N, C-alpha and C positions, 0 to 999 in steps of 0.2 A: 747572378747578375743578369738583368734583363738585357735584351738584345741592342737597343739603342744605348744604354749605359756601358755595355761591352764595347761596342764601337768606338765611343768616346774614349775609353781607356786605351784601345788598340791605337788610336790617333795620337794620344798622348805618349804613349810608349815609343812610338816611331820617333816622335819628336825629341824624347829624352835620348833615344839611341843615336839620332842625328848630332844631338848636342854633344854626347859622348865622343863623336868623331872629330870635333872642332880640334884645331891645333893644340899639342901637347896633352892628348889624350893618354888614359892608362889602359893597355889592352886588357889587362885582368879584370879592371872595374867594367869595361865594356862587356866583357863575356859573363861577368856575375850578373850584371843587370839584365843581360838576354835571359839566363836561366830563370831568374827571380820573376821576370815578366811571364815567362812561359808557366811558371807554377801558378801565378796569380790570376792570370788571363784564359788560360787554355784548357781548363779542367784536368790540369796534371797534377799528380800528388807529388812528384818531384822532376827535376830536369837536371841534365848534367852535359858537359861539352867535352869531347875527346878531341884533341888537337894533335896532328902529326908533327913530329921533331924533324930536323934536317935530315937525319938518317931513314926517316919514314915510319918509325915507330909510333904508335899512339900514345898520348899521355893525357891524364886526367888534368883538365885546367879549371874548371869550375863545376859546382854542384850545389844543389839547395838543401842538403842534408848529409849527415854521415852515414845512414843508410844507403843513400844513392852513391855515395863515393865509394862505399864497400863493394857494392855490385858491380860498378864500372871497373874497378881495380882488377877484380876478380875475373872479368870479362877480357880486359887486357892480358893478364897472366895466362889465362887459357888460350887466347888467340881464337876464340870461338864465341860467337853470339850474334844477335841482330846487329849491333853497332859496328862490329868488326866486319860483318858481311855488307852493311851499308856503305863503309869506306872503301872497301876493296871494288863493289861494283859501282860506286858513285850513284847509287840509287836509293830511294826510300825504301826502308824495311818495316813493314807494318805487322805487329803480331798481337791479334785482339786477345788470343789466350796462349800464355806462356807455356802452358803444360802440353800445348801441341807442337812446340818446336823440336828440331831434329836432335839425335842422341849426342852429337858432339857438342850440344849447347849445355849439356847437364850441368857443369859447375856453375855457369851463370844462372841457370834456371833455378837451381836449389838456392843459391844466395838471393835471387830475386824474390822467390816466393816465401822463403824465410823471412824477407824484411817487408813482407806485405804486398808486394806488386803483383798483379795479374795481368798486365799488358804492356806492351811498349811501342813506340814509333821511333824509329831513328831516321834522322834527316839530314841528308848530305850537305855539308858546307863546301860549296864549289862555285867557281865561276869559269865559265867554258870548260877549259880541259883540265884545269887544276882543281883538285879536290883536296882540302887541307884538314878535314876532320868532320866529326858528325855533332849534332845537336839531338839529344836523347830525351823523349818525353816518356814518364814513367807514369803508369796509373794504376791504383788499387783496385778499379771495377773493370772487371772482363768486358771484352766486346771492341767494336770499331770506334774509332775516335771521329769526332765531328768533322766532317770534310772541310768545312770553314776553318776549324781549327788548325788543320793541317796546312792549309793555305797560309795562314798567318805565321805559323812556326817557319814554313820554308821561307817566307819574306823577312822574318827575325834573324834567320841564318844566313840569308843572302847579304843583309846589311852588315853583320858582323864579318863575313867572309870578305867583303870590300874594305872594310877598315884593317883587317889583319893584312890582306895582300898590299893595301895601300903602304901600311907601315914597314912591311917587307920589302917595297920598292924604294922606300927611303933610307934604308939600312941593310946591312949584310944579313941574311937568315941565320946565321950563327949569332950574331949580336941580339937580333930579337929573341932567339932561344934561350940565350943567357938571361936577358932582361926578364922574359917570363919566369924563368926557374927562380931567379932572384927574388920577384914579388912573390911568387908562390911560397917561397921558403918563409919570407918576412911575415907574409900573412898567417902561416902556420904557427910561426913563433908567437905572434900577437895573440892568436887565440888561445894558445897555451898560458901566457901572461895573464890574460884576462881571465880565463877560466880559474887559474890559481888565486889570483888577487881578489875577484868577486866571489869565489866560491861557488861558480856555475859550472855546468858541462861545457865541453868544447864548442857543441852545436849553439848553446846559448850564448856563449862568448862571442862567436861569429855574427850573431844577431846583435848584439850590443855594439860590436865594432860598426857594422853596417848602419845600424839606426844613428849612432853618434856622427858618422861622416854625412849621411844624407841630410840630417836635420841641420847640420851647418854648413851645408853646400861644400864639404871637403872630399877630397879624393880619398878612396878606401886605402890606396896604397900609402898616402902620406900619414893617414891615421896610424896604420899598422907600423911604419917606421918610427913614429914618435912614441907608440907604446913600447916597442921592442928596446929603443933607447931610455926609457924609463922618464921620458919628458911629458907623458900623459897617462893618466890612471883614469881607468872608466869603471864606473860602478854600476849596479843594476840600479833602476828606478825605485826610489823610496816608496812603499806601499802607501795609499791615501788612507788616512784615519777612518775606520769603519763607522 
């Protein structure tokens, strides 16, 4: 993507994120839009978000692939890795070459390299003294990220952080955590339903759900709930005749 075209897309993404923050927005949809935008615009192979629960432990909230999801889950389980360090220090952790990480990162590093990742940038999601999670950019090519991409990634993370903290100020933190968990559980169930009924992988099922919602201007969470309640059946697109 050329620089002018990329700048236009970045502006459109910020406009989309801002629209998502309008009243009655879906936090899970906001975060999924964020990671999708990072993958599409920031030379990222995949992206994911870890968010702190009320007790302080990190949970995976959004990711762009099942491979990224697995890597993040292993990192959380081991309590060691660039994203864990980023959250604890509230500072960006950039690793141009995963094979140069410290020994305690071994479980994360093994999972990441087996999934085809060679570099990562973990971006703190923070506002003043409050750090609520991390935005993680995974790349298949080793080497440092484009500095302009890191600036954009931090700006994306800042927008999402403001939205989440605003939501928390409007409701009890435990209520938000419950809402997030319920939404995530419903989305996982919907992916399973579409995977079974459409005969596709779980990852492809998520793409079908997201595409259906976006093309019709619907919230991803609403589409997932309708699928789980069997009010909606989503099928893969019919191949065009050759």
